[in-house]
C-alpha positions as CSV (number, residue, x, y, z in Angstrom):
1,M,22.8,215.8,175.6
2,R,24.1,218.6,173.4
3,I,26.5,217.7,170.6
4,V,29.4,219.7,172.1
5,E,29.0,217.8,175.4
6,E,29.0,214.5,173.5
7,L,32.3,215.5,171.9
8,D,34.0,215.8,175.4
9,A,32.1,213.0,177.2
10,P,30.4,210.6,174.7
11,T,27.5,208.6,176.1
12,F,28.3,205.8,173.6
13,R,31.4,203.6,173.1
14,A,33.6,205.7,170.8
15,S,35.7,203.8,168.3
16,K,39.1,204.9,167.1
17,M,37.5,206.4,164.0
18,D,34.8,208.1,166.1
19,K,37.6,209.8,168.1
20,K,39.1,211.1,164.9
21,I,35.8,212.7,164.0
22,M,35.3,214.1,167.5
23,A,38.8,215.6,167.5
24,Y,38.2,217.2,164.2
25,L,34.8,218.6,165.2
26,R,36.3,220.0,168.5
27,E,38.9,221.9,166.6
28,H,36.6,223.0,163.7
29,L,33.3,223.5,165.5
30,A,32.7,226.9,164.0
31,E,32.9,225.8,160.4
32,A,31.9,222.1,160.6
33,G,28.2,223.0,160.8
34,I,28.3,224.3,157.2
35,Q,30.7,221.6,155.7
36,T,29.6,218.7,153.6
37,I,30.0,215.1,154.8
38,S,32.9,214.6,152.4
39,E,34.7,217.7,153.8
40,V,34.2,216.5,157.4
41,A,35.3,213.0,156.4
42,Q,38.4,214.3,154.6
43,G,39.3,216.6,157.5
44,S,38.9,213.8,160.0
45,G,40.8,211.2,157.9
46,V,37.9,208.8,157.8
47,A,35.4,207.4,155.2
48,E,32.0,209.1,154.6
49,A,30.3,205.9,155.8
50,T,32.1,206.3,159.1
51,C,30.7,209.8,159.5
52,T,27.2,208.5,158.8
53,R,27.5,205.8,161.5
54,F,28.9,208.4,163.9
55,V,26.0,210.8,163.6
56,R,23.6,207.9,164.1
57,K,25.3,207.0,167.3
58,L,24.5,210.6,168.4
59,G,20.8,210.0,167.6
60,F,20.5,211.6,164.2
61,R,18.9,209.9,161.2
62,A,21.1,211.6,158.6
63,F,24.2,213.8,158.4
64,S,22.1,216.7,157.3
65,D,20.1,216.6,160.5
66,F,23.4,216.5,162.5
67,K,24.9,219.4,160.6
68,A,21.8,221.6,161.2
69,A,21.9,220.9,164.9
70,L,25.7,221.5,165.1
71,A,25.4,224.8,163.3
72,K,22.7,225.9,165.7
73,E,24.7,225.0,168.7
74,A,27.8,226.8,167.3
75,M,25.8,229.9,166.7
76,E,24.4,229.9,170.2
77,I,27.9,229.5,171.7
78,R,29.2,232.3,169.5
79,R,26.3,234.6,170.4
80,H,26.4,234.1,174.2
81,K,30.0,233.0,174.9
82,L,32.6,234.9,172.9
83,L,36.2,233.9,173.4
84,T,35.5,232.4,176.8
85,G,32.5,230.9,178.5
86,S,31.7,234.1,180.4
87,V,32.4,237.0,178.0
88,E,29.2,238.8,176.9
89,N,28.4,240.9,173.9
90,G,28.6,244.6,174.6
91,E,30.4,244.4,177.9
92,P,33.2,247.0,178.7
93,V,36.7,246.2,177.6
94,R,38.0,246.2,181.2
95,E,35.3,243.7,182.2
96,T,36.4,241.4,179.4
97,A,40.0,241.9,180.4
98,R,39.2,240.9,184.0
99,K,37.5,237.7,182.8
100,L,40.3,236.8,180.5
101,L,42.8,237.4,183.2
102,S,40.8,235.2,185.6
103,S,40.5,232.5,183.0
104,N,44.2,232.4,182.3
105,M,45.1,232.4,186.0
106,R,42.7,229.5,186.6
107,A,44.3,227.5,183.8
108,L,47.8,228.1,185.3
109,E,46.7,227.3,188.8
110,S,44.9,224.1,187.6
111,T,48.0,223.0,185.7
112,Y,50.1,223.6,188.8
113,D,47.8,221.6,190.9
114,A,47.9,218.7,188.5
115,L,51.6,218.9,188.0
116,S,53.7,215.7,188.0
117,E,57.1,216.4,189.5
118,E,58.3,213.0,188.4
119,A,57.4,213.7,184.8
120,V,59.1,217.1,184.8
121,G,62.2,215.6,186.4
122,L,62.4,212.7,184.0
123,C,61.8,215.0,181.0
124,A,64.6,217.3,182.0
125,K,67.1,214.4,182.5
126,R,66.1,212.8,179.2
127,L,66.5,216.0,177.3
128,L,69.9,216.7,178.8
129,G,71.1,213.2,177.7
130,A,69.6,213.3,174.2
131,R,71.8,213.4,171.2
132,R,69.2,215.3,169.3
133,I,65.8,216.8,170.2
134,I,63.1,217.4,167.6
135,F,60.0,219.5,168.6
136,I,57.0,219.0,166.4
137,G,53.6,220.7,166.4
138,L,51.0,221.9,163.9
139,G,49.1,225.3,163.9
140,Y,49.4,227.0,167.3
141,S,51.3,224.0,168.6
142,G,53.8,224.6,165.9
143,I,54.5,228.1,167.3
144,I,55.1,226.5,170.7
145,A,57.5,224.1,169.1
146,Q,59.5,226.9,167.4
147,D,59.7,228.9,170.7
148,S,60.9,225.8,172.5
149,N,63.5,225.1,169.9
150,F,65.0,228.6,170.3
151,K,64.9,228.4,174.1
152,F,66.8,225.1,174.4
153,M,69.1,225.9,171.5
154,R,70.4,228.9,173.6
155,I,71.7,226.6,176.3
156,G,73.6,224.5,173.7
157,M,71.1,221.7,173.1
158,N,71.0,220.1,169.6
159,T,67.4,220.9,168.7
160,S,65.2,221.7,165.8
161,A,61.5,222.4,165.3
162,V,59.2,221.0,162.6
163,S,55.7,222.3,161.9
164,D,54.8,220.7,158.6
165,S,53.5,217.1,158.3
166,H,55.8,216.0,155.5
167,T,59.0,217.0,157.3
168,M,57.7,215.4,160.5
169,V,57.5,212.0,158.8
170,M,60.9,212.4,157.3
171,M,62.5,213.4,160.6
172,A,60.7,210.7,162.5
173,S,62.1,208.1,160.1
174,I,65.7,209.0,160.6
175,L,65.7,209.5,164.3
176,G,67.4,206.9,166.5
177,K,67.3,205.5,170.0
178,D,69.5,208.3,171.4
179,D,67.2,211.0,170.1
180,V,64.0,212.5,171.6
181,L,60.8,213.5,169.7
182,F,59.0,216.2,171.7
183,A,55.4,216.2,170.4
184,I,53.1,219.1,171.1
185,S,49.3,218.8,170.5
186,H,46.5,220.3,172.4
187,S,44.0,217.5,171.5
188,G,46.5,214.7,171.5
189,E,44.6,213.3,168.5
190,T,46.1,215.2,165.6
191,E,46.5,212.7,162.8
192,E,49.8,214.0,161.5
193,I,51.4,214.1,164.9
194,I,50.2,210.6,165.7
195,R,51.7,209.3,162.4
196,A,55.1,210.9,163.1
197,V,55.2,209.7,166.7
198,T,54.2,206.2,165.8
199,L,57.0,206.0,163.2
200,A,59.6,207.4,165.6
201,K,58.5,205.0,168.3
202,K,59.1,202.0,166.0
203,N,62.7,203.3,165.6
204,G,63.2,203.2,169.4
205,V,63.0,207.0,169.8
206,E,61.8,208.2,173.2
207,I,58.6,210.2,173.0
208,I,57.9,213.2,175.2
209,S,54.5,214.9,174.8
210,L,52.9,218.2,175.8
211,T,49.2,217.9,175.7
212,E,46.0,218.6,177.6
213,S,45.3,216.3,180.6
214,H,42.8,213.9,179.2
215,P,43.1,210.4,177.6
216,S,44.4,210.6,174.1
217,Q,46.3,208.6,171.5
218,L,49.4,210.8,172.0
219,Q,49.4,210.1,175.7
220,E,49.2,206.4,175.1
221,L,52.2,206.5,172.7
222,S,54.4,208.7,174.9
223,D,57.1,207.6,177.3
224,I,56.7,210.9,179.3
225,T,53.7,213.2,179.2
226,L,53.5,216.8,180.4
227,G,49.8,217.4,180.9
228,Y,48.2,220.8,181.4
229,V,44.7,222.1,182.2
230,S,43.0,224.6,179.9
231,N,39.8,226.6,180.0
232,E,39.6,226.6,176.2
233,T,36.1,226.4,174.8
234,Q,34.9,224.7,171.6
235,L,35.2,228.0,169.6
236,E,38.6,228.9,171.0
237,S,41.1,226.7,169.2
238,G,44.5,228.1,170.3
239,S,43.3,230.2,173.2
240,I,45.7,232.2,175.3
241,S,45.0,230.0,178.4
242,S,46.1,226.8,176.6
243,K,49.2,228.5,175.2
244,M,50.1,230.0,178.6
245,A,49.9,226.5,180.2
246,Q,52.1,225.1,177.5
247,F,54.7,227.9,177.9
248,F,54.6,227.4,181.6
249,L,55.5,223.7,181.4
250,I,58.2,224.3,178.8
251,D,59.7,227.0,181.1
252,L,59.5,224.6,184.0
253,V,61.4,221.9,182.2
254,Y,63.9,224.4,180.9
255,T,64.5,225.7,184.4
256,Q,64.9,222.2,185.8
257,M,67.5,221.4,183.2
258,V,69.5,224.6,184.2
259,K,69.2,223.5,187.8
260,L,70.7,220.1,187.0
261,Q,73.7,221.5,185.1
262,P,74.0,225.1,186.3
263,E,77.6,225.8,185.4
264,A,77.4,224.2,181.9
265,T,74.1,225.8,180.9
266,A,75.2,229.2,182.3
267,K,78.4,229.0,180.2
268,R,76.5,228.0,177.0
269,L,74.0,230.8,177.6
270,Q,76.8,233.4,178.0
271,T,78.3,232.1,174.7
272,T,75.1,232.4,172.7
273,K,74.4,235.9,174.2
274,A,77.9,237.0,173.2
275,L,77.5,235.6,169.6
276,E,74.1,237.4,169.4
277,A,75.7,240.7,170.4
278,I,78.4,240.3,167.8
279,H,75.8,239.5,165.2
280,R,73.7,242.6,166.0
281,H,76.9,244.7,165.9
282,D,77.8,243.3,162.5
283,V,74.2,243.9,161.2
284,K,74.3,247.6,162.3
285,K,77.8,248.0,160.8
286,S,76.7,246.6,157.4
287,K,73.6,248.9,157.4
288,K,75.8,252.0,157.9
289,T,78.1,251.0,155.1
């Protein structure tokens, strides 16, 4: 079995440390093939000896043999499957656009088919009743967290977004049982996210997660999980299809919240729009003077 296939469906019993390495390799496949064992170990948050045992489980005698095979596979994927599993080198732009559109539509349709109405409903109710909502995410997920923060803030929710690991830990340590930590992670295995979620959970904080629909540490730690389906390939960390699925579910929860409290949310939205208009007017006025 190819290495990339083992990362998604291992034929061996993967330990907790193995899963950390696998998550790192999935997100850094393009560069992992040229990294040293110490760089992979550091990036995965494990010891070098753990990396050695991991590659032996895959059938390699040494890390150098594993790295060579991984680099070869990454090069083959890049050469034959750019951006998505079907885009070819040299094809017309419109053909690439058609394939990307089809891929994104499949991701949304698959997410819709796997949708849990109960999870969306519970999520909306819990957010409406929360004293404070903290959205957390790193990298591309951090962008989703920032966008979610602005969206819910406009209807009067007490929200904030955090996209750096140090602040995540600090916020998680001061949250209480009336607060909600909304964790966003495509893999569901990001070490910094897991650390913050674990700390918040010890304080009795309710955990809502937005992650791809497959077993992960984040799902296990969450009280409510919003799962999505993505067509993202190993070289596509942060692809449009995964972000669209994330935005789709955030919009769905937002809409459900508005449906539950239509008058209150409409009034808050009008207030924020009015304040934004006043702010824009003041900015234009200051520029003229």
